[in-house]
C-alpha positions as CSV (number, residue, x, y, z in Angstrom):
1,M,19.1,-26.6,13.0
2,K,16.9,-23.3,12.8
3,A,16.8,-23.4,8.9
4,D,14.9,-27.1,9.2
5,R,12.6,-25.3,11.6
6,I,12.1,-22.7,9.2
7,A,11.6,-25.4,6.7
8,K,9.2,-27.3,8.3
9,Q,6.9,-24.5,9.5
10,G,6.7,-23.4,5.8
11,D,5.8,-27.3,4.9
12,H,3.1,-26.8,8.0
13,D,1.7,-23.9,6.6
14,L,1.5,-24.8,3.3
15,A,-0.1,-28.2,4.1
16,A,-2.6,-25.7,6.0
17,R,-3.5,-23.8,2.8
18,L,-3.9,-26.7,0.9
19,L,-6.1,-28.7,3.2
20,N,-8.1,-25.3,3.5
21,N,-8.3,-25.1,-0.3
22,A,-9.9,-28.2,-0.6
23,R,-12.8,-27.4,2.1
24,A,-13.2,-24.4,-0.1
25,M,-13.8,-26.7,-3.2
26,I,-16.7,-28.9,-1.8
27,P,-19.4,-26.6,-3.0
28,D,-18.1,-26.4,-6.2
29,L,-17.6,-30.2,-6.3
30,R,-21.2,-30.8,-5.1
31,A,-22.8,-28.5,-7.9
32,R,-20.6,-30.5,-10.9
33,E,-21.4,-33.9,-9.3
34,A,-24.7,-34.6,-11.3
35,S,-22.9,-33.6,-14.7
36,A,-19.8,-35.0,-14.1
37,N,-21.5,-38.7,-13.5
38,A,-23.8,-37.8,-17.0
39,A,-20.7,-37.2,-18.6
40,R,-18.6,-40.5,-16.8
41,Q,-15.8,-37.6,-16.4
42,V,-14.5,-35.3,-14.0
43,P,-15.1,-32.0,-15.7
44,A,-11.8,-30.2,-16.9
45,E,-13.0,-27.2,-14.8
46,T,-12.4,-29.5,-11.7
47,I,-8.7,-30.7,-12.9
48,A,-7.8,-27.3,-13.5
49,Q,-8.9,-26.2,-9.8
50,F,-6.8,-29.0,-8.8
51,T,-4.0,-27.6,-10.6
52,E,-4.3,-24.0,-10.1
53,A,-4.4,-25.6,-6.3
54,G,-1.3,-27.5,-6.4
55,F,-3.0,-30.4,-5.3
56,F,-0.9,-32.3,-7.8
57,K,2.5,-31.3,-6.4
58,V,2.2,-32.4,-2.9
59,L,4.3,-35.8,-3.7
60,Q,6.0,-34.3,-6.4
61,P,9.8,-34.2,-6.4
62,R,11.3,-30.5,-5.8
63,R,13.3,-30.5,-8.5
64,F,10.2,-30.7,-10.7
65,G,8.6,-28.1,-8.9
66,G,6.8,-30.3,-6.3
67,Y,6.2,-30.0,-2.7
68,E,7.5,-33.2,-1.2
69,L,4.9,-33.2,1.4
70,D,4.0,-35.7,3.8
71,P,1.6,-38.5,2.5
72,A,-0.7,-37.3,5.6
73,V,-1.4,-34.3,3.6
74,Y,-2.2,-35.9,0.4
75,C,-4.7,-38.3,2.1
76,N,-6.0,-35.2,4.1
77,I,-6.7,-33.7,0.8
78,A,-8.6,-36.5,-0.9
79,R,-10.4,-37.4,2.0
80,T,-11.7,-33.8,1.9
81,L,-12.2,-33.3,-1.6
82,A,-14.1,-36.8,-1.5
83,E,-16.8,-34.9,0.7
84,G,-18.0,-33.0,-2.6
85,C,-17.5,-35.5,-5.0
86,M,-15.9,-39.1,-4.7
87,S,-15.0,-39.5,-8.2
88,S,-13.1,-36.0,-8.4
89,A,-11.4,-37.0,-5.3
90,W,-10.6,-40.9,-6.6
91,V,-8.7,-39.1,-9.6
92,Y,-6.9,-36.5,-7.8
93,G,-5.8,-39.5,-5.5
94,V,-5.0,-41.5,-8.1
95,V,-3.4,-39.1,-10.1
96,A,-1.3,-37.6,-7.8
97,V,0.3,-40.8,-6.6
98,H,1.6,-41.3,-9.8
99,N,4.2,-38.0,-9.3
100,W,5.3,-40.0,-6.4
101,Q,5.9,-43.1,-7.9
102,L,8.2,-41.3,-11.0
103,A,10.5,-40.7,-8.7
104,L,11.0,-44.2,-8.1
105,F,11.9,-44.7,-11.9
106,P,15.1,-43.9,-13.4
107,P,15.9,-40.6,-13.4
108,Q,15.7,-40.0,-17.1
109,A,11.9,-41.0,-16.8
110,S,11.3,-37.8,-15.0
111,E,13.0,-35.0,-17.3
112,D,10.8,-37.3,-20.5
113,V,7.7,-36.6,-18.2
114,W,8.4,-33.1,-16.5
115,G,11.8,-31.9,-18.9
116,N,9.2,-29.0,-19.8
117,N,6.2,-28.7,-18.0
118,G,5.9,-29.8,-14.2
119,D,2.3,-29.7,-14.5
120,V,2.0,-33.0,-16.7
121,R,0.0,-35.5,-15.4
122,I,0.0,-39.4,-15.5
123,S,-2.4,-42.1,-15.4
124,S,-2.4,-45.7,-14.6
125,S,-3.6,-49.2,-15.3
126,Y,-1.1,-51.9,-13.4
127,M,-3.2,-54.8,-14.3
128,P,-0.1,-57.0,-16.0
129,C,-2.1,-57.2,-19.5
130,G,0.7,-56.3,-22.1
131,K,2.8,-58.3,-24.5
132,V,6.5,-57.0,-24.4
133,V,9.4,-58.5,-27.0
134,R,13.0,-57.3,-26.0
135,V,14.7,-55.2,-28.6
136,E,17.8,-53.1,-28.2
137,G,17.4,-50.4,-25.3
138,G,14.2,-51.8,-24.1
139,Y,10.8,-53.3,-25.2
140,R,8.3,-53.3,-27.9
141,L,5.1,-53.3,-26.0
142,S,1.2,-54.1,-27.2
143,G,-2.0,-55.0,-25.2
144,R,-5.1,-53.7,-23.7
145,W,-5.5,-52.3,-20.1
146,A,-8.7,-51.7,-18.1
147,F,-9.4,-49.1,-15.3
148,S,-7.1,-46.1,-15.8
149,S,-8.9,-43.8,-13.8
150,G,-8.7,-40.1,-15.3
151,S,-6.8,-41.0,-18.0
152,A,-8.7,-38.3,-20.6
153,H,-6.7,-35.8,-18.3
154,C,-3.1,-37.1,-18.3
155,D,-0.2,-37.1,-21.0
156,W,1.3,-40.3,-20.0
157,V,0.3,-43.9,-18.7
158,I,1.9,-46.5,-16.1
159,L,0.9,-49.7,-17.2
160,G,1.2,-53.0,-15.7
161,V,3.6,-55.9,-17.2
162,H,4.9,-59.1,-16.5
163,V,7.9,-59.2,-18.6
164,P,9.5,-62.8,-19.4
165,S,12.6,-64.4,-17.7
166,D,14.8,-65.4,-20.0
167,S,15.8,-68.5,-18.1
168,G,12.4,-69.6,-18.6
169,G,11.1,-69.0,-14.9
170,A,8.3,-66.9,-13.4
171,P,7.9,-63.3,-15.5
172,D,9.1,-60.0,-13.7
173,P,6.2,-57.9,-12.8
174,C,7.3,-54.3,-14.4
175,N,5.5,-50.8,-14.9
176,F,6.3,-49.1,-17.9
177,L,5.8,-45.8,-18.6
178,V,4.1,-44.3,-21.7
179,P,3.5,-41.5,-23.4
180,R,0.1,-40.4,-25.0
181,S,1.3,-40.4,-28.5
182,D,1.5,-44.4,-27.8
183,Y,-1.5,-45.4,-27.0
184,R,-5.3,-44.7,-27.2
185,I,-8.1,-44.3,-24.5
186,I,-11.2,-46.6,-25.4
187,D,-14.5,-45.3,-23.9
188,T,-16.0,-48.2,-22.0
189,W,-16.4,-46.2,-18.5
190,D,-20.5,-47.0,-18.4
191,V,-20.4,-48.8,-14.6
192,M,-23.0,-47.7,-11.5
193,G,-20.4,-46.0,-9.2
194,L,-17.5,-44.1,-9.1
195,R,-18.9,-43.0,-12.8
196,A,-17.0,-40.1,-13.0
197,T,-13.9,-41.4,-13.0
198,G,-13.5,-42.0,-16.6
199,S,-11.6,-45.2,-15.7
200,N,-11.6,-46.6,-19.4
201,D,-8.9,-48.8,-21.3
202,I,-5.9,-48.0,-22.9
203,V,-4.6,-49.5,-26.1
204,V,-0.9,-50.0,-26.6
205,E,0.1,-51.2,-30.3
206,D,3.5,-52.3,-31.2
207,A,5.3,-49.0,-29.0
208,F,8.7,-49.0,-27.9
209,V,9.4,-48.4,-24.4
210,P,13.1,-47.7,-23.6
211,D,14.8,-49.4,-20.3
212,H,14.5,-46.0,-18.5
213,R,11.0,-46.2,-18.2
214,I,10.5,-49.6,-16.8
215,I,10.8,-50.1,-13.0
216,R,10.9,-53.3,-11.5
217,E,7.8,-54.1,-8.8
218,M,10.6,-56.0,-6.5
219,S,12.7,-52.9,-6.7
220,M,9.6,-50.9,-5.6
221,F,9.2,-53.5,-2.6
222,D,12.7,-53.9,-1.8
223,L,13.4,-49.7,-1.7
224,D,16.1,-50.6,-4.2
225,C,15.1,-47.7,-6.8
226,Q,17.4,-46.2,-9.2
227,G,15.2,-42.7,-8.7
228,H,16.3,-42.6,-5.2
229,V,19.9,-41.4,-6.4
230,V,18.3,-38.2,-7.3
231,H,15.1,-37.9,-4.9
232,D,16.6,-38.9,-1.8
233,A,14.1,-37.4,0.4
234,S,12.5,-39.9,2.7
235,L,9.1,-39.5,1.2
236,Y,10.6,-41.6,-1.5
237,R,11.3,-44.7,0.9
238,I,8.0,-45.9,1.3
239,P,7.2,-49.2,-0.3
240,F,4.9,-48.8,-3.1
241,A,2.0,-50.5,-2.1
242,Q,1.9,-48.7,1.7
243,L,0.8,-45.8,-0.5
244,F,-0.9,-46.6,-3.2
245,N,-3.5,-48.8,-1.6
246,R,-4.0,-45.7,0.6
247,T,-4.9,-43.9,-2.5
248,V,-7.7,-46.0,-3.0
249,S,-9.3,-46.2,0.5
250,T,-8.8,-43.2,1.7
251,T,-12.0,-41.4,-0.1
252,S,-14.6,-44.0,1.0
253,L,-13.8,-42.0,4.4
254,G,-15.1,-38.6,2.8
255,C,-17.7,-40.1,1.0
256,L,-18.8,-41.9,4.1
257,K,-18.8,-38.7,6.1
258,R,-20.6,-36.7,3.5
259,A,-23.6,-39.5,3.8
260,L,-23.8,-39.6,7.3
261,D,-24.0,-36.0,7.6
262,S,-26.9,-36.2,4.6
263,F,-28.5,-38.8,6.2
264,V,-28.7,-36.8,10.2
265,E,-29.7,-33.5,8.1
266,G,-32.9,-35.2,6.3
267,M,-33.7,-37.3,9.5
268,R,-34.0,-34.0,11.9
269,T,-37.6,-33.4,9.9
270,K,-38.6,-36.8,8.4
271,R,-41.7,-38.7,9.4
272,A,-42.6,-42.3,8.9
273,T,-45.0,-42.2,6.0
274,Y,-48.0,-43.9,7.6
275,T,-47.7,-43.1,11.5
276,G,-46.6,-39.4,11.1
277,L,-43.9,-40.6,13.8
278,K,-41.0,-38.3,13.5
279,L,-37.8,-40.7,12.4
280,A,-35.4,-39.1,14.5
281,N,-36.8,-40.5,17.0
282,D,-36.5,-44.4,16.3
283,S,-33.8,-46.1,18.2
284,A,-32.6,-48.3,15.5
285,I,-32.1,-45.0,13.2
286,Q,-30.2,-43.6,16.5
287,E,-28.2,-46.4,17.0
288,A,-27.4,-46.4,13.1
289,V,-25.8,-43.0,13.3
290,G,-24.0,-44.1,16.5
291,D,-22.6,-47.0,14.5
292,V,-21.2,-45.1,11.4
293,A,-20.1,-42.4,13.5
294,L,-18.1,-44.8,15.7
295,T,-16.7,-46.5,12.4
296,L,-15.6,-43.2,10.8
297,D,-14.0,-42.3,14.3
298,D,-12.0,-45.4,14.2
299,L,-10.9,-45.6,10.5
300,E,-10.0,-41.6,10.8
301,L,-7.6,-42.6,13.8
302,R,-6.1,-45.2,12.1
303,L,-5.7,-43.4,8.8
304,K,-4.0,-41.0,11.1
305,R,-1.8,-43.4,13.4
306,D,-0.6,-45.5,10.0
307,L,0.5,-42.4,7.7
308,A,2.4,-41.3,10.6
309,E,4.1,-44.3,11.0
310,L,4.6,-44.7,7.1
311,S,6.9,-41.4,7.2
312,D,8.8,-42.3,10.6
313,R,9.8,-46.0,9.0
314,A,10.7,-44.2,6.0
315,A,12.8,-41.3,7.7
316,R,14.7,-44.3,10.0
317,G,14.8,-46.7,7.1
318,D,12.9,-49.2,9.3
319,W,10.8,-51.8,7.4
320,S,10.0,-55.0,9.2
321,E,7.7,-57.3,7.0
322,S,5.7,-57.9,10.1
323,R,4.5,-54.3,10.5
324,R,4.3,-54.0,6.4
325,A,2.2,-56.8,6.9
326,A,-0.2,-55.2,9.5
327,L,-0.2,-51.9,8.1
328,G,-0.9,-53.6,4.5
329,L,-4.3,-55.3,6.2
330,S,-5.2,-51.8,8.0
331,T,-5.5,-50.1,4.4
332,T,-7.1,-53.0,2.7
333,S,-9.7,-53.3,5.6
334,M,-11.2,-49.5,5.2
335,V,-13.5,-50.0,2.6
336,S,-15.3,-53.1,3.6
337,R,-16.2,-51.3,7.0
338,C,-17.2,-48.0,4.7
339,V,-19.7,-50.3,2.9
340,T,-20.8,-51.8,6.1
341,A,-21.8,-48.7,7.2
342,V,-23.3,-47.0,4.1
343,D,-25.5,-49.9,4.0
344,Q,-26.8,-48.9,7.2
345,L,-27.7,-45.4,6.1
346,M,-29.3,-46.9,2.8
347,Q,-31.2,-49.4,4.7
348,F,-33.1,-46.3,6.9
349,S,-32.9,-44.0,4.0
350,G,-36.7,-44.7,2.3
351,G,-38.1,-45.5,-0.5
352,K,-36.8,-41.8,-1.9
353,A,-33.3,-42.8,-1.9
354,I,-33.8,-45.3,-5.1
355,Y,-33.8,-41.9,-7.2
356,R,-31.1,-40.7,-9.1
357,G,-29.2,-38.1,-7.3
358,N,-30.1,-38.9,-3.8
359,V,-26.9,-38.4,-2.1
360,I,-27.0,-41.7,0.3
361,Q,-27.9,-43.7,-2.6
362,R,-24.6,-41.8,-4.6
363,A,-22.4,-42.8,-1.5
364,F,-23.7,-46.5,-1.7
365,L,-22.7,-46.8,-5.3
366,D,-19.3,-45.2,-4.8
367,I,-18.2,-47.0,-1.8
368,H,-19.5,-50.2,-2.8
369,C,-17.3,-49.7,-6.3
370,A,-14.4,-48.6,-4.5
371,R,-14.6,-52.0,-3.0
372,A,-14.2,-53.7,-5.8
373,H,-11.0,-52.4,-6.4
374,V,-8.0,-55.3,-5.9
375,A,-6.5,-53.1,-3.4
376,N,-9.5,-52.9,-1.2
377,N,-10.1,-56.6,-0.6
378,P,-8.7,-57.5,2.5
379,Y,-9.1,-61.3,2.2
380,P,-5.2,-62.2,0.7
381,Y,-3.8,-59.5,3.5
382,A,-5.9,-60.9,6.4
383,R,-4.5,-64.6,5.4
384,N,-1.4,-63.4,5.4
385,F,-1.2,-61.3,8.1
386,G,-2.9,-64.6,10.0
387,A,-0.3,-67.3,8.4
388,M,2.5,-64.7,9.5
389,A,1.6,-64.6,13.1
390,F,1.5,-68.3,13.0
391,G,5.5,-68.3,11.7
392,A,4.7,-68.6,8.0
393,P,6.7,-66.5,5.6
394,N,5.4,-63.1,3.8
395,D,4.0,-64.4,0.4
396,C,2.5,-61.1,-0.7
397,Y,4.8,-59.0,-2.1
398,D,2.2,-55.9,-2.7
399,I,2.7,-54.5,0.7
């Protein structure tokens, strides 16, 4: 018991250091934001900082040099980094979560990626775009996938594939793990928001993928993964989408906080162009500040509650579909509320907010682009949750 207490205290101290390091990086991230957006890539310098700080190890298995910390640590780091640059935080969150997912694959996959270097990074595109042919020991894979965030900084990629059924039934959704030598990155990323995420296309042309680098999505849904044999921490007993979906929703909270802080600071001295009246005395602006602050408070409290429940349920092995549906809706609805909130700030920011580089405008564009991610679309999750409340069976198998 004493050893357990010491270990927990060590994890707590490590988590505090990581979060302090993330907060200390905010000025650097802000200083690089404009050039990162222009380059449409997070700078290598930023990735090196994240690596040196140990951020990518937060969810990584201990046997490969990781920390195996609570998901709350990971989300808090991502949210904090987003106060500096949402694109950089987005890339951190997406890349780091793959170090958690890799632990779910058959054990040899982890050896393939980290056997010689525990700092190797993985990107992804889960869109089921590939074509496969069954061969001895695995599959031949070809296809083109979009939206692989941070791919320029990674040496492996996880790709979504629908594997045809031998019996002619529905295809089996799977994830294929592919090394950098077997794919090309095509520069397509020229977008209005999240510009620096470098979410370019991945092209694979007839690459062999062995069976041990393939995982069924239903195995992650059912919490029945081959990786559990060697990675037995409760951290790896969380349903995939429950953690991944928070990867692409949490950064909007940090971005919105930065926008609100900037808005308030700017309004302290700003005056209306024609009347000269102080805008800080405008009741509509005051109400907008209150609304956005309450939204942030609500979402931060919800995130803290949900992450605590995920960890608790993983430790107890207690996953009901009704709670999974509720938790899935909880995270997928977050960015929509951030959109409403940042729209309020943009509405009252005046004509100068339309110029490039304005903090409110950048948050407006980044958060709207985050909402475009399929995992931040609340409607299917809300419909499923509502239907289940009336007795219908769950039909959303990515919760």
